[in-house]
N, CA, C and O atoms as CSV, one atom per row, in Angstrom:
chain,resi,resn,atom,element,x,y,z
A,1,MET,N,N,165.007,88.001,78.436
A,1,MET,CA,C,163.722,88.662,78.307
A,1,MET,C,C,163.543,89.576,79.522
A,1,MET,O,O,163.579,89.133,80.669
A,2,THR,N,N,163.351,90.850,79.235
A,2,THR,CA,C,163.171,91.825,80.298
A,2,THR,C,C,161.748,92.373,80.250
A,2,THR,O,O,161.043,92.237,79.250
A,3,LYS,N,N,161.352,92.987,81.342
A,3,LYS,CA,C,160.026,93.594,81.411
A,3,LYS,C,C,159.879,94.676,80.329
A,3,LYS,O,O,158.831,94.783,79.692
A,4,LYS,N,N,160.923,95.467,80.129
A,4,LYS,CA,C,160.905,96.535,79.118
A,4,LYS,C,C,160.779,95.940,77.712
A,4,LYS,O,O,160.076,96.489,76.865
A,5,GLY,N,N,161.456,94.825,77.468
A,5,GLY,CA,C,161.371,94.156,76.170
A,5,GLY,C,C,159.971,93.641,75.889
A,5,GLY,O,O,159.465,93.763,74.773
A,6,VAL,N,N,159.347,93.063,76.914
A,6,VAL,CA,C,157.976,92.566,76.759
A,6,VAL,C,C,157.022,93.740,76.513
A,6,VAL,O,O,156.143,93.665,75.655
A,7,GLU,N,N,157.203,94.821,77.273
A,7,GLU,CA,C,156.356,96.003,77.083
A,7,GLU,C,C,156.501,96.562,75.664
A,7,GLU,O,O,155.506,96.906,75.026
A,8,ASN,N,N,157.729,96.649,75.177
A,8,ASN,CA,C,157.960,97.143,73.812
A,8,ASN,C,C,157.307,96.239,72.774
A,8,ASN,O,O,156.737,96.721,71.795
A,9,SER,N,N,157.389,94.938,72.988
A,9,SER,CA,C,156.776,93.990,72.049
A,9,SER,C,C,155.255,94.113,72.046
A,9,SER,O,O,154.625,94.070,70.990
A,10,VAL,N,N,154.678,94.265,73.218
A,10,VAL,CA,C,153.216,94.426,73.307
A,10,VAL,C,C,152.784,95.713,72.608
A,10,VAL,O,O,151.790,95.724,71.882
A,11,VAL,N,N,153.523,96.786,72.825
A,11,VAL,CA,C,153.208,98.064,72.168
A,11,VAL,C,C,153.333,97.916,70.651
A,11,VAL,O,O,152.493,98.435,69.916
A,12,SER,N,N,154.355,97.225,70.174
A,12,SER,CA,C,154.537,97.023,68.735
A,12,SER,C,C,153.414,96.186,68.139
A,12,SER,O,O,152.893,96.516,67.074
A,13,VAL,N,N,153.038,95.109,68.814
A,13,VAL,CA,C,151.950,94.267,68.309
A,13,VAL,C,C,150.644,95.059,68.250
A,13,VAL,O,O,149.911,94.984,67.265
A,14,ALA,N,N,150.360,95.812,69.303
A,14,ALA,CA,C,149.138,96.621,69.317
A,14,ALA,C,C,149.174,97.688,68.223
A,14,ALA,O,O,148.173,97.924,67.548
A,15,SER,N,N,150.322,98.328,68.053
A,15,SER,CA,C,150.470,99.367,67.023
A,15,SER,C,C,150.315,98.789,65.630
A,15,SER,O,O,149.645,99.373,64.777
A,16,MET,N,N,150.932,97.648,65.401
A,16,MET,CA,C,150.854,97.027,64.081
A,16,MET,C,C,149.452,96.521,63.786
A,16,MET,O,O,148.987,96.603,62.649
A,17,THR,N,N,148.787,96.005,64.788
A,17,THR,CA,C,147.396,95.580,64.602
A,17,THR,C,C,146.521,96.777,64.258
A,17,THR,O,O,145.697,96.709,63.346
A,18,ALA,N,N,146.700,97.865,64.984
A,18,ALA,CA,C,145.933,99.079,64.709
A,18,ALA,C,C,146.254,99.630,63.314
A,18,ALA,O,O,145.358,100.094,62.610
A,19,GLY,N,N,147.518,99.580,62.920
A,19,GLY,CA,C,147.904,100.046,61.598
A,19,GLY,C,C,147.282,99.211,60.487
A,19,GLY,O,O,146.822,99.755,59.483
A,20,ALA,N,N,147.266,97.905,60.662
A,20,ALA,CA,C,146.652,97.019,59.668
A,20,ALA,C,C,145.147,97.287,59.569
A,20,ALA,O,O,144.591,97.367,58.474
A,21,MET,N,N,144.508,97.421,60.718
A,21,MET,CA,C,143.061,97.690,60.729
A,21,MET,C,C,142.766,99.039,60.085
A,21,MET,O,O,141.843,99.158,59.278
A,22,ALA,N,N,143.536,100.039,60.435
A,22,ALA,CA,C,143.331,101.377,59.871
A,22,ALA,C,C,143.553,101.369,58.366
A,22,ALA,O,O,142.822,102.034,57.632
A,23,SER,N,N,144.548,100.629,57.897
A,23,SER,CA,C,144.812,100.608,56.458
A,23,SER,C,C,143.666,99.971,55.686
A,23,SER,O,O,143.355,100.396,54.574
A,24,ARG,N,N,143.032,98.949,56.270
A,24,ARG,CA,C,141.890,98.322,55.595
A,24,ARG,C,C,140.692,99.254,55.589
A,24,ARG,O,O,139.946,99.297,54.611
A,25,ILE,N,N,140.499,100.000,56.668
A,25,ILE,CA,C,139.398,100.974,56.719
A,25,ILE,C,C,139.641,102.085,55.705
A,25,ILE,O,O,138.735,102.458,54.960
A,26,ILE,N,N,140.856,102.610,55.676
A,26,ILE,CA,C,141.189,103.683,54.734
A,26,ILE,C,C,141.023,103.199,53.297
A,26,ILE,O,O,140.472,103.916,52.461
A,27,ALA,N,N,141.497,101.986,53.006
A,27,ALA,CA,C,141.367,101.432,51.653
A,27,ALA,C,C,139.904,101.296,51.261
A,27,ALA,O,O,139.542,101.499,50.102
A,28,ASP,N,N,139.076,100.957,52.223
A,28,ASP,CA,C,137.645,100.816,51.945
A,28,ASP,C,C,136.980,102.170,51.708
A,28,ASP,O,O,136.058,102.272,50.899
A,29,LYS,N,N,137.435,103.199,52.399
A,29,LYS,CA,C,136.784,104.513,52.350
A,29,LYS,C,C,137.352,105.464,51.291
A,29,LYS,O,O,136.684,106.428,50.916
A,30,LEU,N,N,138.562,105.213,50.807
A,30,LEU,CA,C,139.153,106.116,49.815
A,30,LEU,C,C,138.300,106.122,48.540
A,30,LEU,O,O,137.927,105.059,48.043
A,31,PRO,N,N,137.995,107.293,48.018
A,31,PRO,CA,C,137.134,107.365,46.832
A,31,PRO,C,C,137.906,107.174,45.519
A,31,PRO,O,O,137.707,107.926,44.565
A,32,ILE,N,N,138.768,106.188,45.477
A,32,ILE,CA,C,139.517,105.870,44.261
A,32,ILE,C,C,139.008,104.524,43.763
A,32,ILE,O,O,139.018,103.541,44.503
A,33,LYS,N,N,138.565,104.480,42.514
A,33,LYS,CA,C,137.974,103.251,41.989
A,33,LYS,C,C,139.022,102.182,41.650
A,33,LYS,O,O,138.753,100.991,41.810
A,34,ASN,N,N,140.194,102.583,41.192
A,34,ASN,CA,C,141.242,101.644,40.821
A,34,ASN,C,C,141.881,101.079,42.097
A,34,ASN,O,O,142.600,101.785,42.804
A,35,LYS,N,N,141.610,99.798,42.383
A,35,LYS,CA,C,142.110,99.183,43.614
A,35,LYS,C,C,143.629,99.134,43.665
A,35,LYS,O,O,144.225,99.342,44.722
A,36,HIS,N,N,144.260,98.859,42.520
A,36,HIS,CA,C,145.720,98.778,42.504
A,36,HIS,C,C,146.345,100.129,42.827
A,36,HIS,O,O,147.319,100.203,43.577
A,37,LEU,N,N,145.793,101.186,42.267
A,37,LEU,CA,C,146.290,102.534,42.546
A,37,LEU,C,C,146.080,102.889,44.019
A,37,LEU,O,O,146.969,103.438,44.670
A,38,LYS,N,N,144.900,102.567,44.528
A,38,LYS,CA,C,144.575,102.859,45.925
A,38,LYS,C,C,145.551,102.143,46.861
A,38,LYS,O,O,146.081,102.749,47.793
A,39,ARG,N,N,145.781,100.873,46.614
A,39,ARG,CA,C,146.692,100.103,47.464
A,39,ARG,C,C,148.125,100.617,47.299
A,39,ARG,O,O,148.865,100.710,48.278
A,40,GLY,N,N,148.514,100.948,46.077
A,40,GLY,CA,C,149.851,101.494,45.832
A,40,GLY,C,C,150.087,102.787,46.596
A,40,GLY,O,O,151.166,102.998,47.149
A,41,LEU,N,N,149.079,103.654,46.626
A,41,LEU,CA,C,149.196,104.905,47.381
A,41,LEU,C,C,149.348,104.638,48.876
A,41,LEU,O,O,150.142,105.295,49.549
A,42,LEU,N,N,148.596,103.684,49.391
A,42,LEU,CA,C,148.707,103.354,50.816
A,42,LEU,C,C,150.059,102.710,51.140
A,42,LEU,O,O,150.625,102.947,52.208
A,43,ILE,N,N,150.569,101.899,50.219
A,43,ILE,CA,C,151.893,101.301,50.421
A,43,ILE,C,C,152.951,102.400,50.456
A,43,ILE,O,O,153.806,102.417,51.341
A,44,ALA,N,N,152.890,103.313,49.494
A,44,ALA,CA,C,153.865,104.414,49.447
A,44,ALA,C,C,153.759,105.296,50.686
A,44,ALA,O,O,154.772,105.718,51.243
A,45,THR,N,N,152.528,105.572,51.114
A,45,THR,CA,C,152.326,106.375,52.319
A,45,THR,C,C,152.922,105.684,53.539
A,45,THR,O,O,153.564,106.325,54.372
A,46,GLY,N,N,152.706,104.376,53.640
A,46,GLY,CA,C,153.266,103.622,54.756
A,46,GLY,C,C,154.781,103.629,54.755
A,46,GLY,O,O,155.410,103.804,55.798
A,47,ILE,N,N,155.364,103.437,53.579
A,47,ILE,CA,C,156.831,103.434,53.477
A,47,ILE,C,C,157.399,104.813,53.820
A,47,ILE,O,O,158.359,104.928,54.581
A,48,LEU,N,N,156.794,105.854,53.250
A,48,LEU,CA,C,157.269,107.214,53.537
A,48,LEU,C,C,157.090,107.570,55.010
A,48,LEU,O,O,157.970,108.174,55.623
A,49,GLY,N,N,155.940,107.190,55.572
A,49,GLY,CA,C,155.702,107.458,56.993
A,49,GLY,C,C,156.692,106.744,57.886
A,49,GLY,O,O,157.204,107.324,58.844
A,50,ALA,N,N,156.964,105.483,57.576
A,50,ALA,CA,C,157.910,104.708,58.385
A,50,ALA,C,C,159.326,105.264,58.268
A,50,ALA,O,O,160.071,105.286,59.247
A,51,SER,N,N,159.693,105.711,57.072
A,51,SER,CA,C,161.053,106.222,56.894
A,51,SER,C,C,161.221,107.626,57.481
A,51,SER,O,O,162.339,108.035,57.797
A,52,ALA,N,N,160.125,108.358,57.627
A,52,ALA,CA,C,160.204,109.703,58.197
A,52,ALA,C,C,160.294,109.683,59.720
A,52,ALA,O,O,160.712,110.667,60.330
A,53,LEU,N,N,159.908,108.578,60.329
A,53,LEU,CA,C,159.903,108.483,61.789
A,53,LEU,C,C,161.114,107.706,62.292
A,53,LEU,O,O,161.645,106.841,61.596
A,54,ASP,N,N,161.538,108.026,63.501
A,54,ASP,CA,C,162.583,107.241,64.144
A,54,ASP,C,C,161.960,106.579,65.379
A,54,ASP,O,O,160.756,106.703,65.600
A,55,ARG,N,N,162.741,105.898,66.160
A,55,ARG,CA,C,162.217,105.174,67.319
A,55,ARG,C,C,162.716,105.802,68.622
A,55,ARG,O,O,162.959,105.096,69.600
A,56,LYS,N,N,162.868,107.121,68.634
A,56,LYS,CA,C,163.417,107.806,69.805
A,56,LYS,C,C,162.387,108.017,70.915
A,56,LYS,O,O,162.758,108.236,72.068
A,57,SER,N,N,161.111,107.954,70.581
A,57,SER,CA,C,160.075,108.087,71.610
A,57,SER,C,C,159.003,107.031,71.368
A,57,SER,O,O,158.915,106.463,70.280
A,58,THR,N,N,158.201,106.776,72.373
A,58,THR,CA,C,157.149,105.776,72.244
A,58,THR,C,C,156.154,106.161,71.161
A,58,THR,O,O,155.709,105.308,70.394
A,59,GLY,N,N,155.805,107.429,71.094
A,59,GLY,CA,C,154.867,107.887,70.069
A,59,GLY,C,C,155.393,107.661,68.659
A,59,GLY,O,O,154.646,107.271,67.762
A,60,ARG,N,N,156.670,107.907,68.474
A,60,ARG,CA,C,157.274,107.700,67.150
A,60,ARG,C,C,157.384,106.213,66.823
A,60,ARG,O,O,157.222,105.818,65.669
A,61,LYS,N,N,157.657,105.388,67.834
A,61,LYS,CA,C,157.688,103.937,67.622
A,61,LYS,C,C,156.316,103.447,67.179
A,61,LYS,O,O,156.199,102.654,66.246
A,62,ILE,N,N,155.282,103.928,67.858
A,62,ILE,CA,C,153.912,103.542,67.513
A,62,ILE,C,C,153.591,103.975,66.089
A,62,ILE,O,O,153.048,103.193,65.309
A,63,GLY,N,N,153.919,105.203,65.751
A,63,GLY,CA,C,153.661,105.712,64.403
A,63,GLY,C,C,154.411,104.925,63.342
A,63,GLY,O,O,153.851,104.602,62.294
A,64,GLN,N,N,155.676,104.615,63.607
A,64,GLN,CA,C,156.470,103.863,62.647
A,64,GLN,C,C,155.922,102.444,62.483
A,64,GLN,O,O,155.822,101.942,61.363
A,65,ASP,N,N,155.571,101.802,63.589
A,65,ASP,CA,C,154.998,100.453,63.511
A,65,ASP,C,C,153.673,100.458,62.745
A,65,ASP,O,O,153.410,99.552,61.955
A,66,MET,N,N,152.847,101.468,62.975
A,66,MET,CA,C,151.576,101.560,62.254
A,66,MET,C,C,151.813,101.765,60.763
A,66,MET,O,O,151.126,101.166,59.936
A,67,ALA,N,N,152.773,102.602,60.418
A,67,ALA,CA,C,153.080,102.863,59.011
A,67,ALA,C,C,153.621,101.607,58.328
A,67,ALA,O,O,153.223,101.293,57.206
A,68,ILE,N,N,154.515,100.896,58.990
A,68,ILE,CA,C,155.056,99.646,58.442
A,68,ILE,C,C,153.929,98.644,58.232
A,68,ILE,O,O,153.841,98.002,57.185
A,69,SER,N,N,153.073,98.517,59.234
A,69,SER,CA,C,151.967,97.576,59.150
A,69,SER,C,C,151.011,97.933,58.019
A,69,SER,O,O,150.498,97.046,57.336
A,70,MET,N,N,150.770,99.224,57.817
A,70,MET,CA,C,149.906,99.656,56.724
A,70,MET,C,C,150.519,99.228,55.390
A,70,MET,O,O,149.818,98.695,54.530
A,71,ALA,N,N,151.802,99.454,55.215
A,71,ALA,CA,C,152.464,99.085,53.962
A,71,ALA,C,C,152.452,97.573,53.750
A,71,ALA,O,O,152.197,97.104,52.641
A,72,VAL,N,N,152.723,96.819,54.794
A,72,VAL,CA,C,152.753,95.359,54.686
A,72,VAL,C,C,151.356,94.808,54.380
A,72,VAL,O,O,151.206,93.947,53.514
A,73,THR,N,N,150.351,95.296,55.079
A,73,THR,CA,C,148.985,94.831,54.863
A,73,THR,C,C,148.526,95.102,53.442
A,73,THR,O,O,147.983,94.216,52.783
A,74,GLN,N,N,148.738,96.313,52.970
A,74,GLN,CA,C,148.286,96.664,51.631
A,74,GLN,C,C,149.113,95.961,50.549
A,74,GLN,O,O,148.593,95.660,49.475
A,75,THR,N,N,150.387,95.700,50.823
A,75,THR,CA,C,151.201,94.938,49.873
A,75,THR,C,C,150.661,93.520,49.733
A,75,THR,O,O,150.576,92.989,48.626
A,76,GLY,N,N,150.299,92.915,50.850
A,76,GLY,CA,C,149.705,91.575,50.812
A,76,GLY,C,C,148.416,91.551,50.012
A,76,GLY,O,O,148.201,90.647,49.205
A,77,HIS,N,N,147.548,92.549,50.232
A,77,HIS,CA,C,146.297,92.621,49.479
A,77,HIS,C,C,146.555,92.853,47.995
A,77,HIS,O,O,145.893,92.254,47.148
A,78,LEU,N,N,147.507,93.714,47.680
A,78,LEU,CA,C,147.825,94.006,46.279
A,78,LEU,C,C,148.364,92.760,45.576
A,78,LEU,O,O,147.940,92.447,44.464
A,79,ILE,N,N,149.281,92.056,46.207
A,79,ILE,CA,C,149.813,90.827,45.612
A,79,ILE,C,C,148.694,89.821,45.394
A,79,ILE,O,O,148.630,89.171,44.350
A,80,LYS,N,N,147.822,89.694,46.367
A,80,LYS,CA,C,146.708,88.751,46.259
A,80,LYS,C,C,145.804,89.111,45.080
A,80,LYS,O,O,145.367,88.227,44.343
A,81,GLU,N,N,145.524,90.396,44.900
A,81,GLU,CA,C,144.689,90.820,43.785
A,81,GLU,C,C,145.368,90.584,42.442
A,81,GLU,O,O,144.718,90.194,41.473
A,82,VAL,N,N,146.669,90.820,42.387
A,82,VAL,CA,C,147.404,90.671,41.127
A,82,VAL,C,C,147.489,89.199,40.706
A,82,VAL,O,O,147.360,88.888,39.522
A,83,VAL,N,N,147.703,88.303,41.659
A,83,VAL,CA,C,147.879,86.886,41.322
A,83,VAL,C,C,146.614,86.058,41.558
A,83,VAL,O,O,146.682,84.830,41.591
A,84,GLN,N,N,145.491,86.699,41.720
A,84,GLN,CA,C,144.238,86.005,42.048
A,84,GLN,C,C,143.941,84.856,41.092
A,84,GLN,O,O,143.504,83.794,41.533
A,85,GLY,N,N,144.165,85.040,39.814
A,85,GLY,CA,C,143.869,83.993,38.837
A,85,GLY,C,C,144.734,82.760,39.004
A,85,GLY,O,O,144.309,81.659,38.656
A,86,ARG,N,N,145.931,82.920,39.526
A,86,ARG,CA,C,146.849,81.794,39.694
A,86,ARG,C,C,146.667,81.076,41.023
A,86,ARG,O,O,147.266,80.022,41.234
A,87,LEU,N,N,145.867,81.613,41.912
A,87,LEU,CA,C,145.730,81.019,43.243
A,87,LEU,C,C,145.091,79.637,43.207
A,87,LEU,O,O,145.400,78.786,44.042
A,88,LYS,N,N,144.203,79.410,42.245
A,88,LYS,CA,C,143.533,78.108,42.185
A,88,LYS,C,C,144.513,76.977,41.910
A,88,LYS,O,O,144.343,75.871,42.423
A,89,GLU,N,N,145.531,77.243,41.109
A,89,GLU,CA,C,146.491,76.206,40.760
A,89,GLU,C,C,147.616,76.077,41.777
A,89,GLU,O,O,148.202,75.001,41.901
A,90,ASP,N,N,147.928,77.120,42.492
A,90,ASP,CA,C,149.086,77.127,43.384
A,90,ASP,C,C,148.647,76.852,44.819
A,90,ASP,O,O,148.125,77.734,45.502
A,91,GLN,N,N,148.864,75.637,45.256
A,91,GLN,CA,C,148.433,75.232,46.592
A,91,GLN,C,C,149.314,75.813,47.698
A,91,GLN,O,O,148.956,75.718,48.872
A,92,THR,N,N,150.452,76.409,47.355
A,92,THR,CA,C,151.310,77.044,48.342
A,92,THR,C,C,151.006,78.527,48.461
A,92,THR,O,O,151.035,79.088,49.557
A,93,LEU,N,N,150.714,79.162,47.330
A,93,LEU,CA,C,150.561,80.604,47.307
A,93,LEU,C,C,149.273,81.082,47.965
A,93,LEU,O,O,149.301,82.069,48.699
A,94,HIS,N,N,148.141,80.413,47.725
A,94,HIS,CA,C,146.908,80.967,48.279
A,94,HIS,C,C,146.837,80.943,49.800
A,94,HIS,O,O,146.277,81.884,50.363
A,95,PRO,N,N,147.357,79.946,50.509
A,95,PRO,CA,C,147.378,80.089,51.965
A,95,PRO,C,C,148.385,81.140,52.431
A,95,PRO,O,O,148.172,81.791,53.454
A,96,ALA,N,N,149.472,81.307,51.692
A,96,ALA,CA,C,150.477,82.303,52.066
A,96,ALA,C,C,149.906,83.709,51.997
A,96,ALA,O,O,150.333,84.593,52.740
A,97,LEU,N,N,148.945,83.919,51.112
A,97,LEU,CA,C,148.337,85.234,50.949
A,97,LEU,C,C,147.055,85.397,51.761
A,97,LEU,O,O,146.326,86.373,51.583
A,98,GLY,N,N,146.781,84.453,52.646
A,98,GLY,CA,C,145.662,84.614,53.553
A,98,GLY,C,C,144.361,84.020,53.090
A,98,GLY,O,O,143.309,84.352,53.636
A,99,ASN,N,N,144.391,83.149,52.097
A,99,ASN,CA,C,143.159,82.519,51.647
A,99,ASN,C,C,142.969,81.229,52.426
A,99,ASN,O,O,143.775,80.308,52.286
A,100,PRO,N,N,141.933,81.136,53.239
A,100,PRO,CA,C,141.776,79.970,54.107
A,100,PRO,C,C,141.202,78.741,53.415
A,100,PRO,O,O,141.035,77.700,54.052
A,101,LEU,N,N,140.896,78.842,52.122
A,101,LEU,CA,C,140.251,77.724,51.443
A,101,LEU,C,C,141.253,76.667,51.020
A,101,LEU,O,O,142.319,76.982,50.490
A,102,ASP,N,N,140.904,75.418,51.257
A,102,ASP,CA,C,141.709,74.323,50.735
A,102,ASP,C,C,141.268,73.980,49.324
A,102,ASP,O,O,142.070,73.531,48.504
A,103,ASP,N,N,140.004,74.191,49.048
A,103,ASP,CA,C,139.450,73.897,47.736
A,103,ASP,C,C,138.533,75.055,47.369
A,103,ASP,O,O,137.634,75.395,48.137
A,104,PHE,N,N,138.746,75.667,46.203
A,104,PHE,CA,C,137.973,76.828,45.820
A,104,PHE,C,C,136.507,76.499,45.543
A,104,PHE,O,O,135.686,77.409,45.426
A,105,ASN,N,N,136.168,75.224,45.439
A,105,ASN,CA,C,134.776,74.847,45.187
A,105,ASN,C,C,133.984,74.676,46.470
A,105,ASN,O,O,132.760,74.557,46.427
A,106,GLU,N,N,134.662,74.662,47.611
A,106,GLU,CA,C,133.976,74.517,48.885
A,106,GLU,C,C,133.576,75.885,49.418
A,106,GLU,O,O,134.265,76.875,49.169
A,107,PRO,N,N,132.461,75.949,50.154
A,107,PRO,CA,C,132.106,77.227,50.768
A,107,PRO,C,C,133.134,77.606,51.831
A,107,PRO,O,O,133.773,76.742,52.432
A,108,MET,N,N,133.283,78.918,52.054
A,108,MET,CA,C,134.316,79.384,52.968
A,108,MET,C,C,134.089,78.876,54.390
A,108,MET,O,O,135.029,78.410,55.035
A,109,LEU,N,N,132.886,78.957,54.874
A,109,LEU,CA,C,132.605,78.503,56.234
A,109,LEU,C,C,131.617,77.339,56.181
A,109,LEU,O,O,130.403,77.540,56.132
A,110,ASP,N,N,132.141,76.155,56.190
A,110,ASP,CA,C,131.314,74.956,56.192
A,110,ASP,C,C,131.125,74.556,57.645
A,110,ASP,O,O,132.076,74.138,58.305
A,111,SER,N,N,129.902,74.682,58.145
A,111,SER,CA,C,129.664,74.458,59.572
A,111,SER,C,C,129.941,73.019,59.991
A,111,SER,O,O,130.156,72.759,61.174
A,112,SER,N,N,129.940,72.085,59.052
A,112,SER,CA,C,130.225,70.708,59.434
A,112,SER,C,C,131.703,70.497,59.739
A,112,SER,O,O,132.047,69.581,60.486
A,113,ASN,N,N,132.587,71.326,59.179
A,113,ASN,CA,C,134.016,71.186,59.445
A,113,ASN,C,C,134.519,72.155,60.495
A,113,ASN,O,O,135.578,71.931,61.082
A,114,PHE,N,N,133.789,73.218,60.743
A,114,PHE,CA,C,134.232,74.240,61.678
A,114,PHE,C,C,134.146,73.703,63.095
A,114,PHE,O,O,133.080,73.270,63.532
A,115,LEU,N,N,135.247,73.728,63.806
A,115,LEU,CA,C,135.327,73.188,65.167
A,115,LEU,C,C,134.740,71.774,65.215
A,115,LEU,O,O,133.899,71.468,66.060
A,116,ALA,N,N,135.193,70.928,64.306
A,116,ALA,CA,C,134.618,69.601,64.125
A,116,ALA,C,C,134.630,68.765,65.398
A,116,ALA,O,O,133.749,67.927,65.585
A,117,SER,N,N,135.592,68.969,66.266
A,117,SER,CA,C,135.644,68.156,67.473
A,117,SER,C,C,134.742,68.694,68.581
A,117,SER,O,O,134.548,68.023,69.595
A,118,TYR,N,N,134.195,69.876,68.405
A,118,TYR,CA,C,133.331,70.473,69.413
A,118,TYR,C,C,131.916,69.968,69.215
A,118,TYR,O,O,131.361,70.113,68.126
A,119,THR,N,N,131.327,69.386,70.224
A,119,THR,CA,C,129.958,68.871,70.120
A,119,THR,C,C,129.087,69.557,71.161
A,119,THR,O,O,128.968,69.081,72.290
A,120,PRO,N,N,128.481,70.672,70.782
A,120,PRO,CA,C,127.649,71.404,71.734
A,120,PRO,C,C,126.315,70.712,71.958
A,120,PRO,O,O,125.884,69.880,71.159
A,121,ASN,N,N,125.675,71.070,73.053
A,121,ASN,CA,C,124.343,70.562,73.336
A,121,ASN,C,C,123.360,71.689,73.057
A,121,ASN,O,O,123.137,72.558,73.899
A,122,TYR,N,N,122.777,71.663,71.867
A,122,TYR,CA,C,121.876,72.727,71.472
A,122,TYR,C,C,120.462,72.542,72.015
A,122,TYR,O,O,119.642,73.455,71.922
A,123,ASP,N,N,120.172,71.389,72.570
A,123,ASP,CA,C,118.834,71.049,73.060
A,123,ASP,C,C,117.811,71.207,71.945
A,123,ASP,O,O,117.655,70.296,71.132
A,124,ALA,N,N,117.115,72.321,71.882
A,124,ALA,CA,C,116.027,72.463,70.924
A,124,ALA,C,C,116.429,73.220,69.660
A,124,ALA,O,O,115.571,73.494,68.821
A,125,ILE,N,N,117.683,73.559,69.504
A,125,ILE,CA,C,118.104,74.321,68.333
A,125,ILE,C,C,118.559,73.354,67.248
A,125,ILE,O,O,119.362,72.455,67.499
A,126,ALA,N,N,118.041,73.547,66.046
A,126,ALA,CA,C,118.430,72.702,64.926
A,126,ALA,C,C,118.737,73.562,63.714
A,126,ALA,O,O,118.155,74.633,63.543
A,127,GLU,N,N,119.654,73.093,62.869
A,127,GLU,CA,C,120.006,73.847,61.680
A,127,GLU,C,C,118.928,73.779,60.605
A,127,GLU,O,O,118.918,74.607,59.694
A,128,ASP,N,N,118.014,72.799,60.693
A,128,ASP,CA,C,117.009,72.651,59.643
A,128,ASP,C,C,115.704,73.382,59.958
A,128,ASP,O,O,114.682,73.107,59.329
A,129,VAL,N,N,115.718,74.308,60.919
A,129,VAL,CA,C,114.536,75.105,61.226
A,129,VAL,C,C,114.332,76.126,60.115
A,129,VAL,O,O,115.270,76.824,59.728
A,130,LEU,N,N,113.129,76.211,59.610
A,130,LEU,CA,C,112.821,77.142,58.530
A,130,LEU,C,C,112.766,78.571,59.053
A,130,LEU,O,O,112.361,78.817,60.189
A,131,PHE,N,N,113.177,79.502,58.210
A,131,PHE,CA,C,113.159,80.912,58.564
A,131,PHE,C,C,111.735,81.360,58.898
A,131,PHE,O,O,111.532,82.160,59.812
A,132,GLU,N,N,110.767,80.853,58.168
A,132,GLU,CA,C,109.374,81.235,58.404
A,132,GLU,C,C,108.927,80.844,59.813
A,132,GLU,O,O,108.179,81.576,60.461
A,133,ASP,N,N,109.396,79.679,60.281
A,133,ASP,CA,C,109.040,79.245,61.626
A,133,ASP,C,C,109.643,80.162,62.679
A,133,ASP,O,O,108.998,80.478,63.678
A,134,VAL,N,N,110.886,80.588,62.451
A,134,VAL,CA,C,111.543,81.503,63.376
A,134,VAL,C,C,110.835,82.852,63.352
A,134,VAL,O,O,110.594,83.452,64.399
A,135,GLU,N,N,110.505,83.322,62.159
A,135,GLU,CA,C,109.830,84.598,62.007
A,135,GLU,C,C,108.454,84.576,62.691
A,135,GLU,O,O,108.057,85.544,63.339
A,136,GLU,N,N,107.730,83.447,62.534
A,136,GLU,CA,C,106.419,83.316,63.166
A,136,GLU,C,C,106.557,83.265,64.681
A,136,GLU,O,O,105.744,83.851,65.396
A,137,PHE,N,N,107.575,82.574,65.177
A,137,PHE,CA,C,107.819,82.470,66.602
A,137,PHE,C,C,108.164,83.842,67.191
A,137,PHE,O,O,107.673,84.218,68.255
A,138,ALA,N,N,109.026,84.584,66.470
A,138,ALA,CA,C,109.484,85.877,66.955
A,138,ALA,C,C,108.416,86.956,66.806
A,138,ALA,O,O,108.413,87.938,67.548
A,139,GLY,N,N,107.515,86.774,65.850
A,139,GLY,CA,C,106.551,87.812,65.499
A,139,GLY,C,C,105.446,87.943,66.441
A,139,GLY,O,O,104.570,88.785,66.251
């Protein structure tokens, strides 16, 4: 492990993270109603972008990593959308595609299970406080 190797890895991770984030923003903003078509276009763009770039300079490495990440991210979303109906039965596939639910009937964020071993001291804060009481207090 060399300093240059670590630097390259950090640049790649940052580039790929930025590429994944950008691809989700672009997918959200593209004015195409058909989600499969939209994701397919982003996958093709990512593949073409990655294949058009080489790794001869840092800028090109960043661009190629972002393009690869865009294609990978959108491919994952597309697969998830295509097999969505089968996810309930397949206990291996839904976590592989990024679904954090163990049971589709449970709410996504159950506060009783989240950080279950963490016991904060809320003092006067309680989960059963009515919204009206908070609104009256704040008002």
